[in-house]
FIVEXTI-292737 format. One record per residue: residue in one letter; y, x, z of N, C-alpha, C in turn. Coordinates in steps of 0.02 Angstrom, whole numbers, padded with zeros to 5 digits, always signed. Example, Ala and Ser with C-alpha at 12.3 -4.5 7.8 and 13.67 -1.06 7.14 Angstrom:
FIVEXTI-292737
A-00284+00660+00390-00225+00615+00390-00165+00660+00390;S-00112+00642+00354-00053+00684+00357+00002+00645+00394;
***
This chain:
FIVEXTI-292737
M-01138-00714+00755-01124-00746+00706-01163-00699+00644;S-01182-00727+00597-01202-00699+00537-01154-00676+00495;E-01159-00603+00461-01097-00593+00417-01092-00638+00360;R-01142-00685+00347-01135-00723+00290-01099-00797+00303;V-01088-00792+00366-01056-00858+00392-00988-00843+00432;Q-00933-00869+00416-00871-00862+00439-00825-00928+00443;K-00785-00935+00488-00748-00996+00486-00692-01002+00430;R-00659-00939+00424-00611-00944+00361-00634-00890+00324;Y-00651-00924+00248-00670-00879+00200-00618-00843+00162;V-00626-00783+00150-00573-00741+00124-00613-00724+00044;G-00562-00747-00003-00581-00738-00072-00556-00663-00092;Y-00589-00633-00146-00569-00575-00162-00580-00570-00248;R-00535-00545-00280-00542-00541-00343-00500-00472-00370;E-00532-00447-00423-00490-00394-00457-00475-00421-00525;G-00426-00383-00564-00411-00389-00625-00363-00340-00657;H-00337-00356-00723-00292-00305-00759-00233-00348-00792;A-00175-00307-00780-00124-00335-00815-00083-00273-00836;V-00031-00279-00873+00015-00216-00896+00086-00242-00886;D+00118-00188-00876+00194-00196-00885+00220-00179-00940;G+00250-00231-00990+00269-00220-01061+00325-00191-01061;D+00364-00177-01000+00432-00129-01022+00418-00067-00994;R+00355-00051-00980+00347+00026-00964+00298+00058-01011;S+00304+00121-01020+00247+00156-01054+00201+00186-01005;N+00132+00202-01015+00085+00238-00975+00102+00303-00985;W+00078+00350-00944+00093+00416-00944+00088+00452-01000;S+00033+00425-01032+00016+00470-01102+00066+00446-01163;G+00098+00396-01159+00143+00369-01201+00126+00343-01257;D+00059+00312-01246+00026+00278-01302+00000+00204-01296;G+00032+00178-01244+00021+00110-01224+00061+00084-01166;R+00056+00031-01149+00091+00002-01095+00056+00017-01021;R+00102+00024-00977+00087+00039-00908+00028+00002-00874;P-00020+00017-00856-00070-00023-00833-00063-00040-00756;L-00083-00108-00742-00079-00133-00677-00146-00158-00647;K-00191-00124-00643-00252-00139-00611-00248-00176-00535;W-00265-00231-00528-00247-00273-00460-00308-00292-00421;S-00300-00295-00356-00342-00321-00316-00302-00384-00271;A-00349-00441-00262-00308-00491-00222-00369-00519-00161;W-00328-00527-00111-00366-00564-00057-00335-00625-00043;Y-00370-00681-00025-00336-00735-00013-00381-00794+00022;P-00344-00848+00040-00385-00899+00081-00435-00936+00030;A-00498-00930+00037-00548-00969-00011-00555-01030+00016;G-00581-01078-00028-00595-01144-00005-00659-01141+00038;D-00662-01192+00069-00730-01207+00119-00790-01200+00085;G-00846-01173+00111-00911-01164+00083-00924-01117+00034;A-00876-01067+00019-00883-01018-00030-00936-00973-00002;S-00968-00937-00054-01027-00899-00035-00996-00827-00024;T-01015-00806+00035-00981-00739+00061-01033-00685+00064;A-01017-00617+00061-01074-00574+00068-01025-00504+00091;P-01048-00450+00121-01013-00395+00138-00995-00353+00066;L-00946-00320+00069-00917-00284+00006-00912-00222+00036;Y-00935-00166-00004-00929-00102+00001-00890-00060-00053;L-00854-00010-00049-00826+00016-00098-00865+00060-00131;G-00903+00052-00187-00965+00084-00213-01029+00039-00187;S-01090+00065-00206-01142+00028-00197-01161+00046-00116;P-01195-00009-00077-01201-00001-00008-01234+00070+00008;Q-01277+00091-00033-01316+00160-00019-01275+00214-00016;T-01222+00219-00067-01191+00275-00062-01110+00268-00057;A-01088+00210-00035-01025+00194-00022-00994+00235+00034;L-00930+00251+00020-00899+00286+00070-00865+00226+00123;F-00850+00179+00105-00819+00133+00137-00838+00059+00140;Y-00832+00020+00194-00855-00045+00200-00784-00083+00203;M-00775-00137+00169-00712-00174+00170-00710-00237+00214;G-00766-00273+00195-00764-00339+00249-00814-00389+00209;V-00821-00445+00233-00850-00501+00202-00809-00544+00163;V-00819-00550+00100-00777-00585+00055-00820-00628+00012;A-00792-00686-00023-00818-00720-00072-00781-00691-00131;R-00826-00665-00175-00800-00629-00246-00792-00696-00293;D-00713-00693-00310-00695-00740-00366-00701-00811-00344;A-00694-00827-00292-00702-00888-00258-00620-00926-00269;G-00627-00986-00275-00561-01022-00290-00516-01016-00219;L-00448-01025-00239-00403-01021-00191-00415-01087-00150;R-00400-01083-00086-00401-01157-00046-00353-01204-00072;A-00363-01265-00069-00320-01323-00100-00251-01324-00065;E-00258-01317+00000-00200-01333+00040-00186-01265+00075;P-00119-01256+00085-00055-01291+00063-00045-01277-00003;S+00011-01305-00044+00018-01307-00106+00040-01228-00133;R+00076-01201-00085+00086-01128-00097+00084-01086-00050;F+00066-01025-00059+00054-00974-00010+00109-00925+00004;P+00118-00890+00068+00158-00838+00068+00124-00775+00042;V+00152-00720+00017+00127-00658-00011+00137-00599+00028;V+00079-00556+00021+00105-00494+00050+00080-00435+00003;L+00131-00399-00033+00119-00350-00077+00092-00285-00039;V+00039-00258-00053+00020-00194-00022+00016-00129-00076;S+00034-00079-00039+00037-00019-00082-00010+00040-00042;H-00045+00071-00082-00092+00106-00063-00078+00189-00055;G-00095+00231-00019-00081+00299-00009-00090+00349-00073;T-00084+00407-00071-00082+00454-00128-00146+00462-00146;G-00160+00450-00209-00229+00453-00235-00278+00406-00221;G-00263+00357-00191-00310+00301-00152-00309+00242-00211;S-00316+00191-00183-00325+00127-00217-00308+00060-00183;A-00295+00010-00206-00276-00054-00172-00341-00068-00126;S-00394-00063-00146-00460-00082-00115-00456-00045-00043;S-00438+00009-00040-00441+00053+00016-00401+00018+00080;L-00359-00023+00059-00322-00070+00107-00360-00138+00122;G-00425-00147+00083-00451-00212+00098-00465-00237+00167;W-00468-00184+00218-00472-00209+00284-00410-00251+00303;L-00353-00231+00279-00297-00277+00304-00290-00333+00253;G-00305-00325+00190-00311-00375+00146-00357-00446+00177;C-00410-00426+00200-00452-00473+00220-00422-00498+00284;R-00394-00470+00329-00377-00503+00398-00315-00548+00370;L-00278-00521+00328-00209-00566+00316-00234-00629+00281;A-00279-00608+00235-00285-00677+00202-00325-00732+00243;A-00377-00708+00292-00397-00749+00345-00336-00788+00388;S-00283-00756+00387-00226-00785+00433-00184-00832+00383;G-00205-00827+00313-00161-00878+00269-00125-00852+00212;F-00124-00787+00201-00083-00756+00155-00129-00740+00095;V-00093-00741+00041-00118-00702-00032-00094-00637-00029;V-00133-00589-00032-00123-00522-00022-00138-00490-00094;L-00092-00448-00125-00092-00423-00188-00078-00350-00189;G-00122-00310-00220-00108-00236-00228-00124-00208-00293;V-00092-00157-00311-00099-00124-00372-00144-00047-00360;D-00169-00035-00412-00191+00033-00416-00137+00075-00448;H-00087+00117-00418-00031+00138-00449-00051+00194-00506;H-00038+00178-00564-00049+00224-00617-00045+00300-00612;G-00102+00332-00630-00101+00411-00619-00103+00433-00555;N-00103+00392-00497-00100+00407-00421-00149+00376-00393;T-00205+00354-00427-00266+00316-00400-00328+00348-00417;I-00380+00339-00371-00450+00368-00370-00475+00331-00421;N-00456+00268-00454-00491+00234-00501-00478+00251-00575;E-00430+00298-00581-00433+00330-00654-00408+00399-00636;P-00417+00447-00694-00399+00509-00686-00327+00527-00664;Y-00318+00568-00606-00254+00594-00582-00214+00622-00627;R-00148+00605-00622-00096+00628-00666-00043+00652-00627;A-00022+00721-00634+00029+00752-00598+00095+00700-00604;E+00104+00666-00657+00163+00628-00664+00166+00563-00609;G+00093+00530-00602+00091+00480-00550+00097+00508-00476;F+00088+00571-00479+00093+00600-00405+00160+00622-00392;L+00210+00627-00441+00288+00650-00435+00328+00584-00442;C+00313+00545-00476+00363+00498-00487+00343+00427-00448;W+00364+00431-00380+00345+00397-00328+00375+00329-00341;W+00440+00328-00364+00480+00271-00369+00448+00215-00427;E+00416+00231-00472+00377+00186-00516+00336+00132-00477;R+00308+00159-00421+00268+00111-00374+00295+00047-00357;A+00361+00046-00341+00395-00009-00316+00395-00063-00382;T+00414-00032-00439+00407-00060-00500+00348-00114-00517;D+00300-00073-00496+00227-00087-00506+00215-00160-00473;L+00227-00165-00411+00228-00221-00363+00264-00284-00386;S+00334-00274-00399+00382-00313-00420+00354-00356-00489;V+00329-00309-00532+00300-00338-00597+00245-00375-00587;L+00201-00352-00540+00142-00388-00522+00149-00457-00491;L+00201-00453-00453+00222-00527-00420+00238-00567-00476;D+00275-00542-00520+00309-00581-00573+00244-00611-00622;V+00205-00566-00635+00146-00586-00677+00104-00636-00640;M+00083-00629-00578+00041-00669-00538+00068-00736-00531;H+00129-00743-00526+00170-00800-00512+00160-00853-00585;R+00159-00813-00635+00159-00853-00704+00088-00872-00722;T+00050-00823-00715-00025-00828-00752-00074-00821-00697;G-00138-00828-00714-00196-00815-00692-00210-00862-00631;P-00258-00829-00580-00279-00879-00535-00237-00914-00471;F-00187-00872-00486-00124-00889-00422-00060-00919-00443;A-00059-00931-00515+00004-00969-00549+00021-01024-00516;G+00078-01026-00491+00109-01094-00468+00092-01097-00395;R+00056-01063-00360+00034-01066-00295+00058-01005-00246;L+00112-00958-00278+00126-00911-00238+00205-00938-00209;D+00228-00932-00151+00289-00955-00119+00339-00897-00141;P+00380-00910-00184+00435-00849-00189+00474-00841-00130;D+00484-00881-00098+00526-00877-00035+00504-00849+00030;H+00434-00833+00033+00401-00793+00082+00360-00746+00044;V+00387-00691+00038+00365-00627+00011+00371-00567+00047;Y+00322-00532+00061+00327-00467+00116+00294-00409+00086;A+00297-00360+00115+00271-00293+00086+00238-00253+00137;A+00174-00226+00124+00147-00174+00176+00125-00108+00139;G+00140-00054+00157+00104+00008+00126+00081+00068+00178;F+00044+00101+00153+00007+00154+00192+00026+00216+00152;S+00040+00266+00200+00054+00342+00181+00120+00323+00123;L+00107+00358+00061+00151+00353+00019+00171+00276-00005;G+00124+00226+00016+00137+00159+00005+00197+00136+00051;G+00211+00171+00108+00254+00156+00149+00323+00174+00111;Y+00329+00235+00079+00381+00250+00040+00391+00188-00012;T+00335+00158-00035+00351+00109-00089+00387+00043-00068;V+00356+00020-00009+00385-00043+00010+00453-00029+00036;L+00479+00030+00060+00551+00042+00078+00595+00032+00017;S+00568+00070-00033+00598+00071-00094+00616-00008-00113;M+00572-00051-00108+00578-00125-00124+00622-00151-00089;L+00639-00117-00016+00691-00158+00014+00766-00125+00005;G+00758-00075-00036+00835-00050-00054+00836+00026-00033;A+00784+00060-00007+00797+00132-00002+00811+00173-00054;V+00855+00217-00065+00869+00246-00129+00841+00329-00115;T+00810+00350-00179+00781+00416-00175+00828+00469-00197;D+00832+00522-00169+00870+00577-00193+00830+00639-00188;M+00810+00659-00249+00747+00717-00258+00788+00783-00232;D+00846+00795-00234+00879+00856-00221+00873+00861-00143;R+00883+00806-00106+00874+00808-00046+00812+00820-00024;F+00762+00783-00050+00684+00795-00032+00674+00871-00047;R+00697+00899-00088+00666+00980-00121+00692+01017-00061;R+00758+01014-00033+00779+01058+00019+00743+01042+00076;W+00721+00981+00100+00691+00974+00155+00612+01005+00141;A+00581+00991+00101+00514+01003+00085+00499+01082+00075;A+00557+01117+00062+00550+01185+00059+00532+01220+00121;N+00543+01188+00180+00526+01224+00245+00460+01185+00274;Q+00429+01145+00239+00363+01118+00258+00303+01148+00245;P+00249+01143+00273+00180+01175+00261+00151+01149+00197;A+00172+01089+00171+00133+01069+00116+00186+01039+00066;G+00247+01080+00069+00303+01053+00034+00301+01061-00040;R+00249+01091-00061+00239+01098-00137+00202+01046-00161;G+00156+01008-00122+00118+00950-00145+00059+00937-00108;P+00030+00872-00121-00027+00854-00076-00088+00889-00085;R-00141+00879-00050-00207+00914-00062-00232+00904-00128;E-00214+00840-00161-00246+00841-00228-00210+00876-00272;F-00149+00895-00268-00099+00935-00309-00065+00987-00266;P-00097+01043-00233-00062+01080-00195+00000+01116-00230;N-00001+01127-00290+00055+01156-00328+00092+01117-00367;L+00097+01046-00354+00121+00993-00391+00198+01008-00406;A+00232+01043-00359+00303+01056-00392+00311+01098-00445;D+00258+01150-00463+00266+01182-00521+00257+01137-00584;E+00226+01083-00590+00222+01038-00632+00282+01003-00662;V+00341+01005-00633+00401+00971-00648+00427+01000-00712;A+00431+01065-00712+00478+01088-00771+00433+01094-00828;P+00364+01103-00829+00324+01090-00894+00325+01026-00914;L+00320+00966-00864+00319+00896-00887+00391+00883-00923;L+00455+00903-00893+00507+00890-00918+00522+00917-00993;E+00483+00971-01011+00489+01000-01069+00446+00956-01129;R+00386+00943-01103+00334+00912-01147+00335+00836-01146;S+00346+00799-01105+00337+00727-01087+00402+00680-01089;A+00414+00643-01136+00467+00601-01147+00461+00555-01088;V+00410+00517-01083+00395+00481-01028+00409+00494-00956;F+00400+00574-00947+00410+00591-00879+00478+00597-00874;R+00514+00625-00927+00584+00642-00929+00630+00582-00901;E+00606+00529-00942+00634+00458-00931+00639+00442-00849;S+00567+00441-00839+00568+00421-00756+00594+00467-00716;W+00588+00536-00722+00609+00588-00673+00697+00576-00665;R+00727+00561-00723+00796+00551-00721+00820+00495-00694;S+00772+00443-00680+00790+00377-00653+00781+00376-00576;H+00756+00431-00557+00734+00432-00478+00790+00386-00425;A+00851+00410-00436+00900+00376-00393+00912+00303-00403;L+00897+00272-00467+00901+00200-00471+00875+00163-00415;P+00914+00111-00397+00884+00065-00352+00823+00030-00373;R+00773+00019-00328+00713-00020-00344+00703-00076-00301;A+00768-00100-00265+00747-00163-00225+00736-00223-00250;D+00689-00273-00213+00669-00329-00243+00696-00379-00191;S+00747-00423-00216+00768-00470-00155+00723-00517-00127;R+00666-00529-00164+00620-00573-00130+00588-00547-00067;I+00582-00481-00052+00543-00448-00005+00591-00457+00068;K+00553-00499+00102+00600-00528+00164+00576-00481+00234;A+00520-00446+00227+00511-00399+00282+00470-00351+00252;A+00455-00289+00302+00400-00244+00272+00367-00208+00324;V+00313-00167+00317+00281-00133+00361+00260-00075+00333;A+00270-00013+00363+00261+00047+00347+00208+00080+00383;L+00141+00088+00362+00102+00121+00404+00088+00200+00390;A+00097+00240+00440+00096+00309+00429+00140+00328+00372;P+00195+00317+00361+00235+00337+00305+00234+00407+00300;A+00229+00429+00229+00217+00496+00206+00275+00517+00198;P+00275+00600+00195+00334+00635+00185+00381+00624+00134;P+00362+00586+00079+00414+00578+00032+00471+00526+00056;V+00460+00497+00105+00512+00450+00141+00580+00496+00160;R+00565+00558+00165+00626+00603+00171+00670+00612+00110;A+00653+00589+00064+00694+00584-00002+00734+00527+00004;F+00733+00483+00047+00779+00429+00057+00845+00446+00078;T+00894+00417+00058+00977+00438+00087+00979+00403+00146;P+00998+00429+00205+01014+00392+00256+01060+00331+00251;A+01112+00340+00196+01157+00282+00194+01121+00221+00167;S+01072+00236+00128+01039+00176+00085+00990+00138+00149;L+00954+00178+00187+00921+00152+00243+00966+00120+00292;A+01021+00147+00304+01065+00110+00346+01082+00032+00320;L+01081+00022+00264+01105-00037+00230+01048-00092+00232;I+00990-00066+00253+00936-00115+00249+00927-00148+00312;D+00943-00220+00308+00946-00267+00363+00878-00305+00374;A+00830-00305+00326+00773-00349+00329+00734-00307+00384;P+00690-00346+00419+00645-00313+00478+00596-00268+00448;V+00585-00213+00481+00542-00155+00464+00491-00140+00528;S+00433-00144+00524+00395-00120+00566+00357-00058+00546;I+00344-00010+00589+00323+00057+00576+00262+00063+00617;A+00206+00084+00602+00147+00105+00648+00120+00172+00623;V+00106+00219+00672+00085+00282+00660+00045+00311+00731;G-00014+00350+00714-00029+00381+00766-00005+00445+00784;G-00024+00473+00846+00004+00542+00871-00036+00598+00842;A-00095+00587+00808-00137+00649+00785-00122+00655+00702;D-00075+00617+00676-00071+00622+00601-00043+00681+00580;T-00081+00725+00546-00056+00785+00527-00031+00781+00451;E-00061+00727+00422-00032+00708+00348+00037+00694+00340;A+00066+00654+00387+00119+00616+00395+00144+00632+00460;P+00172+00685+00487+00180+00692+00552+00236+00650+00583;P+00221+00615+00628+00260+00564+00656+00332+00580+00674;D+00349+00642+00691+00417+00662+00714+00459+00661+00644;S+00424+00700+00587+00458+00708+00533+00470+00647+00478;C+00413+00597+00495+00427+00532+00449+00430+00471+00484;A+00384+00443+00527+00389+00376+00559+00451+00377+00611;R+00463+00418+00650+00514+00423+00695+00580+00434+00657;W+00586+00479+00622+00638+00491+00574+00663+00431+00536;L+00619+00393+00512+00637+00317+00478+00665+00273+00532;H+00624+00273+00590+00647+00223+00639+00720+00245+00662;R+00751+00303+00666+00817+00316+00690+00861+00297+00638;H+00843+00288+00572+00892+00270+00521+00879+00198+00497;L+00833+00175+00512+00827+00099+00498+00852+00051+00551;P+00909+00005+00537+00941-00025+00599+00904-00084+00625;N+00848-00112+00575+00801-00162+00608+00741-00147+00603;S+00716-00093+00642+00648-00074+00639+00625-00066+00705;R+00557-00079+00700+00516-00066+00772+00466-00023+00764;L+00450+00037+00804+00398+00087+00800+00351+00076+00844;H+00284+00072+00814+00223+00057+00862+00187+00121+00860;D+00176+00144+00918+00131+00211+00930+00055+00196+00945;L+00017+00209+00900-00056+00184+00907-00097+00232+00951;G-00058+00280+00983-00109+00324+01023-00108+00393+00996;R-00109+00445+01044-00115+00512+01030-00168+00541+00989;E-00225+00508+01001-00284+00524+00958-00291+00501+00894;V-00249+00462+00872-00262+00414+00806-00229+00462+00748;G-00271+00474+00696-00250+00511+00643-00222+00468+00579;H-00215+00501+00534-00203+00473+00461-00248+00416+00430;Y-00297+00451+00430-00352+00408+00383-00378+00350+00424;V-00361+00339+00489-00384+00271+00519-00357+00215+00481;F-00320+00218+00435-00279+00161+00398-00324+00148+00331;L-00369+00187+00328-00416+00177+00258-00472+00129+00299;C-00513+00092+00254-00571+00049+00267-00622+00094+00313;E-00663+00052+00342-00704+00086+00398-00759+00131+00352;G-00770+00185+00384-00816+00234+00348-00893+00203+00360;T-00927+00207+00306-01001+00201+00315-01042+00256+00341;E-01098+00252+00361-01138+00308+00379-01139+00367+00329;S-01142+00345+00261-01141+00392+00221-01080+00420+00213;G-01028+00395+00212-00955+00423+00213-00945+00458+00265;R-00963+00449+00326-00954+00494+00381-00986+00560+00378;E-01040+00549+00330-01074+00621+00319-01050+00656+00256;V-01032+00617+00209-01001+00661+00146-00939+00671+00157;A-00891+00637+00181-00826+00641+00171-00799+00627+00258;P-00815+00669+00303-00791+00659+00373-00725+00674+00379;E-00671+00703+00342-00622+00705+00351-00572+00639+00339;I-00601+00601+00301-00575+00523+00283-00609+00476+00320;C-00668+00479+00342-00710+00433+00365-00724+00433+00439;R-00712+00487+00466-00729+00500+00546-00666+00506+00583;D-00656+00476+00636-00600+00474+00683-00619+00523+00742;A-00564+00523+00779-00576+00572+00841-00622+00528+00883;P-00656+00568+00935-00695+00525+00981-00661+00486+01023;G-00690+00428+01026-00664+00377+01063-00618+00334+01021;I-00605+00339+00963-00570+00304+00921-00612+00253+00883;D-00602+00191+00892-00643+00133+00855-00596+00112+00796;R-00616+00126+00736-00575+00116+00684-00570+00036+00680;R-00617+00004+00687-00610-00076+00675-00558-00103+00724;K-00564-00075+00793-00515-00103+00840-00447-00079+00816;V-00435-00016+00799-00366-00004+00771-00348-00048+00713;H-00381-00063+00672-00369-00105+00611-00358-00183+00637;D-00386-00214+00683-00375-00266+00719-00297-00266+00750;R-00282-00212+00787-00222-00201+00815-00165-00196+00761;V-00187-00164+00707-00123-00159+00656-00121-00220+00617;A-00166-00255+00605-00160-00324+00584-00125-00363+00625;S-00132-00365+00687-00082-00410+00727-00018-00383+00719;I-00008-00323+00718+00064-00298+00721+00097-00322+00652;V+00057-00323+00596+00083-00349+00529+00098-00421+00535;T+00054-00460+00552+00060-00534+00561+00114-00555+00607;D+00129-00516+00673+00178-00529+00719+00244-00516+00695;S+00247-00455+00636+00310-00426+00609+00337-00492+00569;L+00276-00521+00536+00313-00581+00485+00303-00639+00501;A+00280-00652+00570+00288-00715+00602+00345-00757+00608;P+00401-00717+00622+00467-00753+00630+00500-00781+00559;T+00474-00769+00506+00505-00780+00440+00445-00820+00406;V+00385-00835+00429+00325-00860+00380+00334-00941+00400;I+00304-00970+00347+00309-01044+00356+00250-01070+00404;P+00260-01117+00438+00212-01138+00491+00145-01154+00465;A+00125-01162+00402+00052-01162+00378+00015-01103+00385;V+00042-01051+00395+00009-00981+00410-00010-00976+00475;R+00022-01005+00528+00009-00993+00586-00045-01017+00620;
***
């Protein structure tokens, strides 16, 4: 079958919104919400392959989509999956999942988390204040429900969340997990990368200066323990949840009764399974843990690497010998849809 012909058309849009109640990190405007959306498009939509960047120099291949196509006419409302990217990434890096879920009947919405996304300059604040991410998705859902191409077409009774790496922390926050930064600092003190991710290896050193000079940061930092739960989220999936999940209090995790699926590979050195995924599984009363295999690493959850990407950025675009990223994506997408199936409206099945 040609790439330009498919039975289920996947629409793709990008856009910009703002959170009128929160400042950007510079303190001179509202918090930006650059968003991406994948959705069931109407029959006959014009489709083409989409690369992240130009086809000649792109690192990743997302899939075949219909850019800015109209939303399918039926049903009248669609179930929603909110997606949250990993540290320093972008919503589009989860496009492989967005495409597969949209083909199954979901509207998928993702945000480029301000200060923590490749699509704008990195900010230490964005890498430190993880808890702001949950609010990004809650606000985006509010905005998209009221205005724009999906206004009135999103089903508020069927909303779910899926996140990769730090995005796993995000979606669990939305279910009610509560952050305790003192707890995290005690745990991180004995970890190899306990002072920060590879983008900010000395990130911990930024806290004191930011507290002194930035009112926006101070306000956020002092609010880390506030609950960020969104009662609309009925179930969640955490893909290779990252070390910040160790900031969650076990008591708050024990109170989460929504279904949670966790998927991780055995070769994940960025989010070691014993410290992160398995630790969460032990503390979440209604969770299922999916082991993707001992040779599967962390970055398998990004879009498929292009030939150029595998040459230029092998650490994130290449997988271990014998690992087919597309097949892993197919398996993970099945895990996600199966996790949501018990609570999804019949029209999606």
